[in-house]
C-alpha positions as CSV (number, residue, x, y, z in Angstrom):
1,M,-14.5,-3.0,2.6
2,P,-11.1,-3.3,4.4
3,K,-9.1,-0.2,5.0
4,Q,-6.1,-0.9,2.8
5,H,-3.3,1.6,2.9
6,N,-1.3,2.0,-0.3
7,S,-3.9,0.4,-2.6
8,K,-3.4,0.8,-6.4
9,E,-6.5,3.1,-6.8
10,I,-5.4,5.4,-4.0
11,K,-1.9,5.7,-5.4
12,Q,-3.3,6.5,-8.9
13,L,-5.6,9.1,-7.4
14,F,-2.8,10.8,-5.5
15,K,-0.8,10.9,-8.7
16,K,-3.7,12.7,-10.5
17,I,-4.0,15.1,-7.6
18,E,-0.2,15.9,-7.7
19,K,-0.4,16.4,-11.5
20,L,-2.9,19.2,-10.9
21,G,-0.5,21.0,-8.6
22,F,-1.7,19.9,-5.2
23,T,1.0,19.2,-2.6
24,I,0.6,15.9,-0.7
25,T,2.6,15.5,2.5
26,A,3.7,12.2,3.9
27,K,1.6,10.3,6.3
28,N,2.1,10.7,10.0
29,K,2.0,7.9,12.5
30,K,-1.8,7.8,12.5
31,G,-2.0,7.5,8.7
32,V,-3.3,11.0,8.0
33,V,-2.5,12.6,4.6
34,K,-2.5,16.4,4.2
35,I,-3.3,17.8,0.7
36,L,-2.6,21.5,0.1
37,P,-4.2,23.1,-2.9
38,P,-2.1,25.2,-5.4
39,D,-2.2,29.0,-5.3
40,S,-4.4,29.0,-8.4
41,I,-7.2,27.0,-6.7
42,E,-9.0,28.5,-3.8
43,G,-10.1,26.1,-1.0
44,P,-9.2,24.7,2.3
45,V,-6.5,22.2,3.2
46,Y,-7.8,18.6,2.8
47,F,-7.1,15.9,5.3
48,T,-7.8,12.2,4.6
49,H,-6.7,8.8,5.9
50,G,-5.7,7.7,2.4
51,T,-7.3,4.2,2.5
52,Q,-9.5,2.5,0.0
53,S,-12.7,3.5,1.9
54,A,-11.9,7.2,1.3
55,Y,-11.6,6.8,-2.5
56,H,-15.1,7.9,-3.6
57,Q,-15.4,10.4,-0.8
58,M,-12.2,12.2,-2.0
59,I,-13.6,12.3,-5.6
60,R,-16.8,13.9,-4.4
61,D,-15.0,16.3,-2.0
62,F,-12.6,17.5,-4.7
63,N,-15.4,18.2,-7.1
64,R,-17.4,20.1,-4.5
65,M,-14.5,22.0,-2.7
66,Y,-12.1,22.7,-5.5
67,Q,-14.2,22.1,-8.7
68,V,-11.7,19.4,-9.8
69,D,-13.1,16.3,-11.6
70,L,-11.2,13.3,-10.4
71,A,-13.6,10.8,-11.9
72,E,-12.6,7.6,-13.6
73,T,-11.0,9.4,-16.6
74,E,-7.3,9.0,-17.5
75,T,-6.5,12.7,-16.8
76,A,-8.1,14.8,-14.1
77,E,-9.2,18.3,-15.1
78,L,-10.6,21.5,-13.6
79,V,-14.4,21.8,-13.9
80,E,-15.4,25.1,-15.6
81,T,-17.8,27.0,-13.4
82,K,-20.6,29.0,-15.1
């Protein structure tokens, strides 16, 4: 799979993440995207290259690290922990 920057799916995923309160900083020269969690969600800062090949990995990581479900649904939501 080619490493496409600014693909439609990645843009939609970043919009979902921003709606949850995460802060996404602009890319640097190497294409790295920095995602800061909001104060209400505990977890580390997340770095990604923001290409199509990172799409599924980001969904898995956000579910594991922040308990946020970014699956193929229209709206992302927080996963309730038991």
